[in-house]
N, C-alpha and C positions, 0 to 999 in steps of 0.2 A: 608396502610402503605406499604405493599409488592411492590405495583405498584411504589411508589417512589424509592425505593431500586432498583428495576429493571430497571427503566428509569435511575437513577443515575449511575448504573453499565454500562449501554449501553453508556451513554455519556462518561464516564471515558474510557471505552475501545476504543472508537473511537478517543478519544484525545491521549490516549496512542499509539495507533497504528499510529497515524499521526505523532507524535514525533519520534518513532522508524523509520518510513519511511523516514523522512527528514534527520534523522542523517544517516541512511544506504545510502541513495541516495548521499549525500555530501561525505562520505568516499568512497564509490565505485567508484563514477565518479572521484574524485581526484585521486585514484590509477589507474584507467583505462586510464586516459588522461597523465599518467606520461611518458609512452614509447616514444620513437622518432617517432612513426607513428602517434602520436597524432595530428599532424598538418594536415593530411589529412581529408577532410570535411566528406567523406564517413565513415571513421573510427569514427568521433566523433557522427555522427547520429546514427549508429549502436550501439555503446557502450552506448550512452544516452537512447536509446529505451531498450536495454537488461538490464540496471542498473535500468531503472524505473520500468520495470517488476519484477525485484528481489525485489525492495523495497517495492513495492505495495504488494507482497506476504508477505514479512516479516512484514509489517504493518497489514495486515490481520491476520497472525499468532499472533501476539501480542495482537491484539483485540479479537481474539477467545480464547487465553488463559485466558485473564481478564474475559471474559463473562462467562466462564465455560460451561454453558448450551446454546444451539443454536449457536455453534461456527461458523458455516458456514454463519449463518444470520448475526453474529456481524462482520464478515470479509466482506461480502457483503455490509453492510451498510457503514461500513469504506470506502470501494473502491468507493462506489457511492458519498458519501458526500465529502470525501477528493479529489477523483479523479476529480469531476466535479468543485470544487472549484479551484484546482491547474490548472487544464487544461483550465478552463474558463479564468484564469488569463493570462495563457501563450498564449492560441491559439485565445482568443476573441470569439465574437458570430458568429461562423460559422457553418455550418452542421456538419462537422468532429469533432466538440466538443462532439456531442452525440455518436460518435463512441469511442472516447477516454474514455467517461464515462462508456460505456459498457465494454470496454476492461479492465479499471482499477477495475470495479466492478467484473470482473471475477477473475482478478489476487488476489483481496481480498478475494474472496470466496474460492479460492484455497488454500491460507494462512489458512483461517478459517478451511478449511478441513483437513490441516496438523495439526492444533492445537487440533483435536480430538484425535489424537493418544498420548498414555501416554508419558510423559517427560522421557527421558533416565536417569537411575539412575546410580551414580557412585560407 
């Protein structure tokens, strides 16, 4: 029974991390593309990459906070699963999909590492 609860918490943390990452990505990219410089192609590429890194770190953080124990592993699993799914849809079946999977897994693991710290109290 404990294994079912652990798997359920892992699935829940991955799904919640994905939802948080999508919300953060949409909001941050919308804010980043508001300035007048947003018409430049280089600006759009750089801001998209930075916002993606921040969104995956936030998703890993949320996954780690929900998982409680093994926060880095929860963030890493979130980064691998959601990163390969999202980047596979966008990039297609190319060799650099694996590079994107590694980088999103790293960003998720960093978020999971940040989740180890106690939450600030007010």
